[in-house]
Each structure stands twice: as structure tokens, then as C-alpha cells.
N, C-alpha and C positions, 0 to 999 in steps of 0.2 A: 660557366656562368654567362648568362646573356648580358651583353653590354647595353647600357641605357642610352637612349638617344634623347634624353630630356633636354629641352631648351627652356631655360629660365626666363620668364617674362617679368615685367613690372609686377610688384607684389599683388595688386588687385586683380591681375589677370592670370597669375601663375597657378596652374592646377596643383602642383606639389605644395606650394605654400598655403593655398586655400584649404586643402585636405588636411595637411599637418597642423594647421592652426586649430582645426576642429578636434582632431584626434590626439593632439599633443597635450591636451589638458590632463589633469590628474585622474579623472574618473571615466572618460569615454571608453577607453580600451577595456577597462574592467567591466563596464556595463555590457559592451558588445560580447565579450567572452562569456559572461554569465548568461545572457540571453541565448547565445549560441549553444551553451551546454544544457540549459533548462527549458528552452522554448518559450511559451507564454508565461509571464511572471508578473505578479502584482508588485506595486510600488514598495510596500513594506517588506516584502521578501527580498527585493533587490537591496534595499537599505540594510537589512539584517545580514545578508550574505557578504556584502562588501565590508560592512562593519563600521568604519570610521568616517563615512560620508554623511554630511548633514542633510537634513530634509531639503533645505534651500538649494544646496549645491546639486543634489540628485535631481531635483525638479528642473534646474537650469540645464543640466546635462541631458536629461531625457528630452526636454523641449528642443534643444539644439540638434540632437540626433534625429528627432522627428522632423525638424525643419529641413534637414539635409536628406530626408528620405531613407535613413538607415534604420530607424526604429518606427514602428507603428503603435498607436495607442488605440485600444478598443474599450469602449465604455459599454457595460452591460446594463440594461434597464431593469435593475433589481433594487430592492430596498434592504440594506443600504446599497448605494451604487458601488459596483465593482469595476475596477479599471485594470486592464492587463496590458503589458508591453511585450512586443516580440520584434525580432529582426524582420525587415522587409526583404524582398528579393535582392535589393542592392546591398543590404546589410549582410545577407547570407553570402554574397559574392565577395565581400570584404573579409569575412570571418577566417578563411584559410590563411590569409596574409597576416592577420592579427595573431592567429594561433602560432604561426611560424615565428613571429616576433616574441611572443610569450615563451615559446620553447627555447629560443635563442637566449632570452634573458635568464631562464632557469639554468641553462647549461653554463652560462658565463658569469653569473652573479657573484659567486665566491671569488673568482679571480679579479673581477672588477673591483670589489670591495678591498681586496688585498692590494691591488694596484693604487687605488685611491689613498690608502693608508701610507704606502711607500712614497707617493707623490707629495703628500702633505709633510712628511718627515724630512 
């Protein structure tokens, strides 16, 4: 395994903290994984696939990911207006790392839950 040469900077200049602050919320990783799997997706489809995300929180999440250049928003000049979201090139470059984290979580979730139960007891 490659050793990290990360140097932690004050929080406002630290790349690790800055990125994890964005991706560490409840919904961003799920949105990135969904867009990675489905390609261009409409807002309602994202909300339906994730399930328990509110319209307000999904809107905030998508705007944040768009502001960071991870997601792009495309508005189609149709009636009614159609809006689709997709990963940008930057988002695509992030996807394999997020997928590895997702795979790790799937592999370890059962034991993590067991360990938590033992820890509390």
C-alpha cells in the first residue's frame, strides 16, 4: 500500500479537510455513486432512487457538488423544463475512489455493527 505524504494545513487551506467536508455529508457519496451508475439523471429520479432524502437536502447537495465541479446540471429548453444531472470529468475521476469506499463499507458493515454492539455493552 502506498504511504501518504499528506501534510495537514490550517483547516481553511487543508485539501483533505476541504474535500471531506463536502463529501462527508449524508448524501453526496450516494448521489455520486448513483450518477456514476446511471449517467444523466433527473432530480426526481435521484430522489426516488436514494429514497429518504428530502427535496431541500437533495437540492442543497446537488448545488454543493455543482459548485465544486463534481456534478453538472443541464437544463433542456422544453415545456415543461427538463433538468438532468451528471458527473463532470472531475466527478468521474473521483468515482473509483468513492466506489472503493462503498465496496469496503459493504464488506465490513456486518462486523462494524457487531463491534458497535459489543462496544456499547
